C-alpha positions in Angstrom: 193.6 -114.4 136.7 190.5 -117.3 135.7 187.4 -116.2 135.2 184.7 -117.2 138.4 182.8 -120.4 137.5 179.2 -119.9 136.5 176.8 -119.4 139.5 174.9 -122.9 139.9 170.7 -122.2 139.1 169.1 -121.9 142.5 165.5 -121.5 143.5 165.8 -118.1 144.9 168.6 -116.7 142.9 171.1 -113.9 144.0 168.6 -110.4 143.0 170.7 -107.3 141.6 169.5 -103.4 140.7 171.9 -102.2 138.1 172.2 -99.2 137.8 173.6 -97.4 134.5 172.9 -94.5 132.0 175.3 -96.4 129.0 172.7 -98.6 126.8 175.6 -100.7 125.8 176.8 -101.1 129.1 173.5 -101.6 130.6 172.7 -104.4 128.5 176.8 -106.0 127.9 176.8 -106.3 132.4 173.4 -107.2 132.4 173.8 -110.3 130.2 177.0 -110.8 131.8 175.7 -111.1 134.9 172.7 -113.3 134.2 175.2 -115.9 132.8 176.7 -116.5 136.3 173.6 -116.9 137.2 172.1 -113.5 139.3 168.9 -112.3 138.3 169.2 -108.6 136.8 167.0 -105.6 137.8 168.6 -102.9 135.0 167.8 -99.2 135.1 169.0 -96.2 133.0 169.5 -93.1 135.7 169.4 -92.5 139.4 165.5 -91.6 139.9 164.5 -95.0 138.4 166.9 -96.4 140.1 165.7 -95.7 143.3 161.8 -96.1 142.4 162.8 -99.6 141.6 164.7 -100.0 144.9 161.7 -99.0 146.7 159.3 -100.8 145.1 161.3 -104.0 145.6 162.5 -104.8 148.7 164.4 -107.5 147.4 167.5 -106.7 146.0 170.5 -108.7 147.3 172.9 -106.3 145.9 173.2 -102.5 144.0 175.3 -101.5 141.2 175.3 -98.3 140.6 177.5 -96.4 138.6 178.7 -92.7 139.8 178.0 -90.4 136.7 174.1 -91.0 136.4 171.0 -88.5 134.8 168.6 -86.7 137.3 170.1 -88.4 140.7 173.6 -89.3 140.1 175.1 -92.8 142.1 176.1 -90.7 145.1 173.1 -89.6 145.8 171.3 -92.7 145.0 173.3 -94.4 147.1 173.0 -91.7 149.8 169.1 -92.2 149.7 169.3 -96.0 149.8 171.3 -95.6 153.0 169.1 -94.1 154.6 166.5 -97.3 154.9 169.0 -100.2 154.3 172.0 -101.6 154.9 172.0 -103.7 151.7 175.9 -104.1 150.0 176.2 -101.6 147.3 178.9 -101.4 144.7 180.0 -98.4 142.8 181.4 -98.3 139.1 183.3 -95.2 138.6 185.1 -93.9 135.6 187.6 -92.1 137.3 189.3 -94.3 139.7 191.5 -91.4 141.3 189.0 -88.9 141.5 186.7 -87.4 144.0 183.8 -90.0 142.9 185.4 -92.9 144.7 185.5 -91.0 147.6 182.4 -89.7 148.0 181.0 -92.9 146.9 182.8 -94.2 149.6 181.5 -91.8 152.2 178.4 -91.7 150.7 178.0 -95.5 152.0 178.9 -97.4 149.6 181.3 -101.0 150.0 183.2 -101.0 147.4 184.2 -100.3 143.8 185.2 -100.9 140.4 186.9 -98.6 137.7 185.3 -98.8 134.5 186.3 -100.2 132.1 186.1 -103.4 134.1 186.2 -107.0 133.3 183.3 -109.1 133.8 185.6 -111.2 136.2 186.9 -108.5 138.2 183.3 -106.8 138.8 181.8 -110.7 139.5 184.6 -111.5 142.0 183.5 -107.7 143.9 180.2 -109.0 143.7 181.3 -112.2 145.1 183.3 -110.4 148.4 180.2 -108.1 148.8 177.9 -111.3 149.1 180.1 -112.9 151.0 180.1 -110.4 153.9 176.5 -109.6 154.0 176.5 -113.0 155.2 177.8 -111.9 158.7 174.7 -109.9 159.2 171.6 -112.9 159.4 168.1 -111.8 159.2 167.1 -110.4 163.1 165.9 -113.4 165.5 168.4 -115.9 163.7 170.3 -118.6 165.3 174.1 -117.5 166.2 176.4 -119.9 164.3 178.0 -122.7 166.6 180.8 -121.7 168.4 180.6 -117.8 167.8 178.6 -116.9 171.0 180.8 -114.8 172.9 179.5 -111.4 173.8 182.4 -108.9 173.4 182.9 -105.5 175.6 184.9 -102.7 174.9 184.2 -100.0 177.1 180.4 -98.7 176.4 180.4 -100.6 172.9 179.4 -104.6 172.8 180.2 -106.9 170.3 177.7 -110.2 170.1 179.8 -112.7 167.2 176.7 -114.9 167.3 174.0 -113.3 167.2 175.9 -110.1 165.3 174.5 -107.4 166.9 176.7 -104.3 168.1 175.4 -102.0 170.6 176.2 -99.0 172.4 175.4 -97.9 175.6 172.7 -100.3 175.5 171.4 -99.1 172.1 171.5 -101.2 169.1 173.8 -99.9 166.4 173.1 -100.4 162.4 176.3 -101.2 160.3 176.2 -102.6 156.4 177.6 -105.9 155.9 181.0 -104.6 155.6 181.1 -102.5 158.6 180.2 -105.5 160.5 183.3 -107.1 159.1 185.2 -104.8 159.6 184.4 -104.6 163.4 184.6 -108.5 163.4 188.1 -107.7 162.3 189.1 -105.3 165.1 187.0 -107.2 167.7 188.8 -110.9 167.3 192.6 -108.1 167.7 191.7 -106.2 170.6 194.7 -103.3 171.5 196.3 -104.8 168.0 197.4 -102.8 165.0 195.8 -103.8 161.6 197.5 -102.5 158.8 195.5 -101.6 155.4 196.7 -104.2 153.6 195.5 -106.8 156.4 192.3 -105.5 156.3 192.0 -105.2 152.8 192.8 -108.8 152.7 190.5 -109.8 155.3 187.5 -107.9 155.1 187.6 -107.1 151.4 189.2 -110.2 150.0 191.7 -108.3 147.9 194.2 -111.0 146.7 196.1 -108.2 145.1 197.2 -104.8 146.4 193.4 -102.8 146.7 192.9 -99.2 147.3 193.6 -98.2 151.2 191.2 -96.3 150.4 188.1 -98.4 151.0 189.4 -98.7 154.4 190.3 -95.2 155.6 186.3 -94.3 154.8 185.4 -97.4 156.6 186.9 -96.7 159.3 185.2 -93.3 159.1 181.9 -94.5 159.1 182.5 -96.7 162.1 183.9 -94.0 164.1 180.5 -92.0 163.4 178.6 -94.6 164.8 181.1 -95.9 167.7 182.8 -93.1 168.6 185.7 -91.6 167.4 187.8 -93.0 170.4 186.8 -96.6 170.1 189.1 -97.0 166.7 192.8 -95.3 167.0 195.0 -94.6 164.1 198.6 -96.0 164.6 200.8 -92.6 162.1 202.4 -94.9 159.7 200.8 -98.7 160.1 197.1 -98.5 160.9 194.7 -99.1 163.2 193.7 -100.5 166.0 190.4 -101.2 168.4 190.9 -99.7 171.8 190.2 -102.5 174.7 
């Protein structure tokens, strides 16, 4: 797979908070991301990372290692999710372990397994940032041709304003959760398998981990009601009309 092209310089570069306790990896990731045009703030432990996040609300994306001293990456992600929907990418040294599930349950949008090639890390970051573009700031103008308001029972999805309401009450969704819901809303009553969702929402061009789908659906159900998204065993999920 070819390496992603460097990000062109911009007057407002994408800002990344990287929290990694291994000094060599922290420096390596920082240099690599800066080479692609990102502005990186690095922290060596969870508490310092949390302090950096709270002191500066301008970060566009967080990259968190799972195993951190003091406050681990999972706990840090939970604390971030108390106040923010900023995209979060977790890094785990145990891709088949409970860390991945715990990180996704805590609110992470995606994960990579260490050691990770730079092009994979950058590709996942770019995918997350594209998802974040689905959630414009409040008061933003709807995109042309995206002015439909869809209703599914007590659920209302404004695809132009990128807003979601349940019984008239706004529902706060992360960029990944919002894009997943929009995918379901575009195909109401139709079963979408995990591979299709991985391709269309997470932009995996190869087989990805279906756990990211299952955990994101689980988080959506908590916010929208468990009955709204139905599991069709052996096939996938569908949004009830």
